[in-house]
C-alpha positions in Angstrom: -170.2 -44.1 -26.5 -166.4 -43.5 -24.8 -163.6 -42.7 -27.3 -159.6 -41.9 -26.5 -158.7 -38.7 -26.9 -154.7 -37.5 -27.5 -155.1 -34.0 -25.8 -155.4 -33.4 -22.2 -158.1 -32.0 -20.5 -158.8 -28.1 -19.9 -160.6 -28.5 -16.7 -160.0 -30.1 -13.5 -162.2 -30.5 -10.5 -162.8 -26.8 -9.0 -162.1 -24.6 -12.4 -164.5 -22.1 -12.5 -165.9 -22.0 -15.4 -168.3 -20.3 -17.7 -170.5 -21.6 -20.5 -170.9 -20.1 -23.7 -173.9 -18.3 -25.4 -174.6 -20.2 -28.7 -178.0 -20.6 -30.6 -176.2 -23.8 -33.2 -179.0 -25.1 -35.7 -180.1 -28.5 -34.8 -178.6 -30.6 -32.1 -176.6 -29.3 -28.9 -176.8 -30.7 -25.2 -175.9 -27.3 -23.4 -179.5 -26.6 -22.4 -180.5 -22.7 -23.0 -181.3 -22.3 -19.3 -177.2 -22.6 -19.3 -175.8 -20.7 -21.5 -173.5 -17.7 -20.4 -173.6 -19.1 -16.6 -171.0 -19.2 -13.8 -170.5 -22.5 -12.5 -167.7 -24.9 -11.0 -165.8 -28.1 -12.6 -166.9 -30.8 -9.7 -165.3 -33.8 -12.4 -164.0 -34.8 -15.6 -166.4 -37.9 -16.6 -164.7 -39.6 -19.8 -164.0 -38.6 -23.5 -166.7 -39.0 -25.6 -168.0 -38.5 -28.8 -169.4 -34.8 -29.6 -173.2 -35.3 -30.1 -173.0 -31.9 -31.8 -171.3 -32.9 -34.5 -172.2 -36.7 -35.0 -175.7 -35.7 -35.0 -175.3 -33.9 -38.5 -173.0 -36.6 -39.7 -169.8 -34.7 -39.4 -168.1 -37.2 -37.7 -167.8 -38.2 -33.8 -165.0 -35.0 -32.9 -164.3 -36.7 -29.8 -164.5 -34.0 -26.2 -163.7 -34.2 -23.3 -167.2 -34.5 -20.5 -167.4 -32.6 -17.5 -169.6 -32.3 -14.6 -170.5 -28.8 -13.6 -172.4 -27.4 -10.7 -174.6 -24.6 -11.1 -175.7 -22.6 -8.1 -179.9 -22.3 -8.5 -179.3 -18.1 -8.1 -177.2 -18.4 -11.1 -179.5 -19.8 -13.0 -182.8 -18.5 -11.8 -181.8 -15.4 -10.1 -184.3 -14.2 -6.9 -186.5 -16.7 -7.8 -184.6 -19.9 -7.8 -185.3 -21.8 -4.4 -182.8 -21.3 -1.8 -179.7 -23.5 -1.4 -180.8 -25.0 -4.8 -178.0 -26.5 -7.6 -178.0 -28.4 -10.5 -175.3 -30.3 -11.7 -175.2 -30.3 -15.7 -172.6 -33.1 -17.9 -171.1 -30.6 -20.1 -168.9 -31.1 -23.0 -165.3 -29.2 -23.7 -166.5 -26.6 -26.8 -169.2 -25.4 -24.4 -166.6 -24.2 -21.5 -164.4 -21.3 -20.9 -162.1 -20.1 -18.0 -164.0 -17.7 -15.9 
């Protein structure tokens, strides 16, 4: 659920980001096909319970949640259908500036 957060978001709409490459044991909301890819932040959604920690009983650790747009070719290369894009809702710890 939505939780207040006392720090400003790291990213804003229009920022280019790269997703981190990580294979943590257990739960994550970063799909493997999206790891290490370049995208553009479309909007800040809210600050929410971070499922990666909450699912393992390590606390809620709220994080900013962003909608990020990825070109199909960034995710699947030349095999992507032309003009395809995918939007993923991703938590701030998954993202680095591009």
